[in-house]
DOTI-847185 format. One record per atom (N, C-alpha, C): y, x, z. Coordinates in steps of 0.2 Angstrom, whole numbers, plus 5000, padded with zeros to 4 digits. Layout:
! DOTI-847185
YXZ...
***
This chain:
! DOTI-847185
501750024892502249964892502549974900503249934901503549934907503449874910503049884917502849834921503449804925503549734927503949714931504149764937503749794940503849824947504149894944504149904938504349974934505149974933505449914933506149924931506649944937506449954943506749964948507150044946507750044948508250094948508550124954508550084959508850104966508350134970508450154975508050184981508150174987508250114991508250094998507650135001507750115008507150145012506550115012505750155018505050125018504750115025502750095028502650075034502050025033501850005039501349955038501149925045500949865046500749835053500349895057500449885063500149935068499249925068499049855066498449835069497949855064497349865065496849875060496449805059496649755063496249695062496649655056496349675050496649645044496349585041495849555044495549485042496149455041496549475043497049445041496849485035504250104947504350064942504050114938503350084942502950134939503050124932502950094929502950074921503150134917503050144911503050194907503750224906504250174907504950194906505150234913505050304912505250334918505950374916506350344913506950364912507350374918507250324922507650324928507450364933506750384933506650444937507050504936507350524932507750584931508350574935508550514937509150504941508850504949509350534954509050554960509050474963508550454967508550384970509150384975509450324976509950324981509750354988509150334990508950344997508950424998508750464994508550524995509350574995509750554990510350594990510250664991509850694987509750764989510450804987510550844993511250884993511050944994511150994989510951064991511651104994511551125000512051155004511951215006512451255009512351325012512151375006511951435009511751485005510851485003510451435007509851425005509751395000509351414995509151364990508751304991508351314997508051265000508351205004508851225006509251175012509351115008509251065011509450995008509450935013509850895012509750825017509650765013509250725018509150655015509450605020509650535017509850485021509150445021508950425028508550385029508650325034508250285036508250225040508650245047508550295049508850325056509550375055509750385050510150425049510150485043510250545045510150605040509750655042509250665037508850725040509050785034509050845038509250905035508650955036508450975031507951025031508151105028507951155031508251215030507551245023507151215024506551245019506051205019505651205014505151155012504651145018504451095020503951095026503251105024502951145029502251165028501651135032501951105038501551075042501751005044501550955041501750885041501250835045501650795050501250755054501450685051500950635050501050565047500850535051501250475053501150425058501050355055500950355049500750285047500350295040499850255038499350265032499750265025500150235024500650235018500950305017501150345023501350405021500750445020500350445024499650485023499550485015499350425014499250415006499650455002500250435003500750474998500650554999500650575004500450655005499950675001499250645003498650665000498750654991499150614989499250604982499650674979500150694984500450744982500150814982499650814985499150874986499350904993499650864997499750905003499350865009499050915012498650895018498950895024499050825028499450835033499050865040499450905044499050945049498850895054499150835054498950775060499150705057498750665059498950585057498750545062499050485062498750425066498250395065497850365069497350325067496850355062496650415062496250455057495650415057495350395061494650375061494550305058495050275058494950205055495250215047495550265045495750265037495150255034494550295034494150275030493750215029493950175034493750095034494250045030494950055031495350005028495650045022495750105022496150135017495650165011495250215013494750255010495050295004495550275000495650324995496450334995496650394994496250454993495950475000495350504998494850525004495250575009495050565014495450615019494950695019495450745018495050815019494850825026494450875027494250895033494850935036494850935044495350975048495950945049496050875048496650835050496450815057496950835061497050805068497150735069496850705074497050645075497550635081498150615080498650615085498750545089498250495089498250435091498350375088498450315091498650265087499250265083499250225077499850215075500450185077500150125083500650095086500850135092500550185094500750225101500450295100500750335095500450405095500650445101500150495101500250545107500750595106501350595109501850645108501550715110501150725115500850775116500450805111499950765108499550795103500050805096500450775095501050795089501350855090501550865097501950935098501450995098500850985100500351045099500251055093500351015088500251035081500751085078501351085082501851125079502151105072502251035072502451015064503151035062503351045056504051055054504350995051503850925050504150875048503550825050503950775053503550705055503750655050503350615047503450555043503250505047503750445048503450385051503850325048503750275051504050205048504450175054504850115052505250085057504950055062504250045061503950005067503950055073504050115073504050155079504750175081505250135079505950145081506050155088505650115092505850135100505750205102505250245099505150305101505450355097505850335092506150375087506450455090506850435095507250485098506650545102506150515105505650565107505250595101505150565096504750595091505250645088505750625087506350685084506450735087506250725094506450795098505850845097505350825094504750875093504850905086505050875082505250905074505650865071505950875065506350835060505850785058506150725059505850655058506150625052505750595048505950555041505650485043506050435042505850365044505950325037505350295035505350265029504850205030505050145028504650085029504450045023503850045021503749995014503949935014503849905020504049835020504849835023505249805020505949795021506249735018506549695022506849635020507149645013507649695013508149705007507749725000507149745001506949784994506249764995505749754987505149724988504749784990504149774992503649834994503549884989503349854983503249894978503749954976504449924976504949974975505050024982504949994988504950044993504450094993503850074991503250124991503450174985503650164980503850204975504450254978504950224982505450254984505150314989504650294993504450344999504050394994503650374989503350424985503850494982504250464979504750514975505150544980505350514986505650554992505250614995504550594996504250654999504050694994504050674987503950734982504450774981505050744983505650794982505750844988505550804995505650845001505150895002504450894999504050945000503950994993504550984989504351024983503951014977503750944977503250924973503450864969504150864967504450804963504050804956503850854953503550854946502850824947502550844953501950814954501950734955502450714959502650644960502750604954503050624949503150594943502450594938502150644939501450634935501050584938501050584944500650534947500750464947501550454946501750384944501550374937501550424933501450404926500650394925500250424929499450414929499350334931499750314936499650254939499750204934500450214930500650174925500050164919499750224917499250224912498550184914498450184921497850154923498050074923498650064926498649984925498749964918499049994913499149964906498349964903498050024905497250014902496849954905497049944911496649894914496849814911497549814910497849764907497449744902497449794896497149784890496449764890496049794895495349774896495249704897495649684902495549614905495749574899496349584895496449544890495949544884495649594883495149594877494649554878494449554885493849514888494049444890494649424888494749354890494849334897494849384903495049384909495649374911496149364907496749354910496949274909496449234909496649164908496749124914496549154920496649104926497049154932497349114936497749144941497349174947497549214950497149254956497349234962496849224966497149214974496749274978497149304982496849374984496849354992496249354996496249335002495849405006496049395013495649435018495449385023494749385025494549335030494649365037494949315041495149315048494449305052494149245049493549215053493249175047492749135048492449095043492849025041493449015044493848965043494648985041494749045042495449065041495549125036496049125031496149195028496949205028496949275027497649295025497749295017498149255015498149255007498849285006498749334999499349374998499849344995500349354995500949304992501349354987501749324984502049364979502549414982502849404988503249454990502849514994502149514993501749574995501749634991501349674994501249744989500849734984500349694983499949684979500149644972500649614973500949574967501049624962501249684963501349734958500649744953500149744958499549754954499349694950499549634952499449574947499949574942500549584943501049594937500849644933500649704935500249754930499749734926499349694928498749674924498949614920499549574921499649524917499349454920499249454927498949404930499349364935499349304935499749264939499449264947499949254951499649244959499549164959498949154961498849084962499049054968499349094973499649064979500349044978500648984979501248964976501848974981501648994987502149004992502349074994502949084997503149154999502749165006502649225007502249245013502749255017502449295025502949315029503249385028503549415034503849485032503249535029502649525030502249565027501849545021502049495019501949475012501349435010501049405018500449365017500549295021500149245020500149185024499449165027499549155033498849145037498749065036498149045032497948975032497248965033497148905033496448885034496048875027495548875026495148865019495448795016495548755020495748695016496348695012496748735014497448755011497448785004496848815004496748844996496248804993496048734995495648694991496048664985496648654985497048634979497148684974496948744974497048804969496548794964496548744959496148744954496248804949495748814945495848864938496048924941495848944947496049004950495349044952495449104950494949154955495049174961494549174965494649194973494349274973494949314975494649384976494749394984494149424986494049434994494049504994494449534999494649605001494149615006493749665006493349695012493749735016493549745023492849725025493049655028492249625028492349555030491849565037491949505041491449505048490849495047490449525050489649515050489449435050488949435046488749365047489149315042489649335039490149285035489749255030489349285026489149265020488649195023488249215028487849155031488349105033488749105037489249055039489649015034489849055028490149015023489548975019489048985018488548955015488448885019488648885025488548825029489148785029489648815026490348785028490548735022490648675025490948615020491548635017492048675021492648685018492548735012492148785013492048845008491648815002491048775003490748744998491048694993491648664995491948624991492748654987492748724989493348754985493148754977493648744973493448744967493148824964493448874966493348934965492548954967492348924972491648934974491148884969491348834968490848784963490948814956491348844954491348884947491148944947490948984953490649044953491149094952491749084955492349124953492549154959492049184963492349234970492149294968492549344969492549414968492749454974492249494977492349534982492549604980493049624984493149704982493249744988493149804986493149854992493849854995493949895001494449895005495149915001495649885001496349894999496849885005497149945006497649935012498349905009498349835011498849805007499549815010499649855015500249895018500349955016500049975011500050055009500550065004500350115000500850144995500750134987500950174983500850164976500050174975499650214978499050224977498550154978498850114983498550044985498550004978499150004976499249974968498749974964498650044963498150064958497450064960497350064966496650044968496549974968496949924969496849864969496749844961497149864958497149854950496349884948496249934950495549964947494949914950495049904956494349864959494449804956494949764956494949704953494749704946494949744942494749744935494049754935493649804939492849804939492549744941492849714946492549654949492449604944493149584941493149534934492749534929492549604926492249624922491449614924491249624930490549614932490349544933490849504934490749424935490749414942490849344943490949314950490249284954490449254958489849224962490049174966489749144970489849074974489949094982489949164983489949174991490149254991490349274997490449354998489849384998489949444998489349494999488949495006
***
């Protein structure tokens, strides 16, 4: 079936917040994929069969040949590269990736080039990359980064286009740029099939009967709740589930609220994204705000492993898989 986020046929540009403090189309119809996305505008020029140009957020990038040494400065791009079978020679915030993203797992040998908010230009330069992939969050440093190697700027979160569409755009663009367009289409088809299978499984078990509220804990009183304008909405749509949070979120697709704000969410399952703060389970057990939530009283609390809500297409698949598994296993009245 074709999911709502699969109907996209355009291709505007693509990132993620720079903090690791997160307590805060694809569809089966791939007919549109045969058309070159608007953003990539692949132009074969000159005598080299590999020479091509792409439009991006900061202008035009021209490559004379397929890049072999890629540096990624945000996790959405790192995720996309790994899905395409490309291991970056360097990445930002390498050591935090296994905590907040986890999948695809990182191969050995990737150099750490510093923080996503302030990567080391010296460390990047020492790797002698022939392509750097970054997002608009590093716009002030763009000229310095570009002086090291050809630089492509894509941001998953953009006011003009939904994050799922942007994530898809980034993935297809990188597939073309790295000579792996066929692999990109194969991965998208696999993700589509996964979402379809999970949707059928939930329906067969009568687990599509309630809305879902997806939160990440900031502390024992406050959560980031994912809104319909965030990346994970594509996962809910693909599973045939309603988002229990009725309001639009901020630029990043979430709202920061107190537990009392989600108390009115009746007939809603509460999904908690890991990691959570040490001792949170004990704190919530003593919290009157928590104990009086309808989802807690109904034992409809489901904790899932980390999902990078500012990631790419794989984050949508991972969320779909983890949520399906959690719902099938049954809920509880507290976090783990």
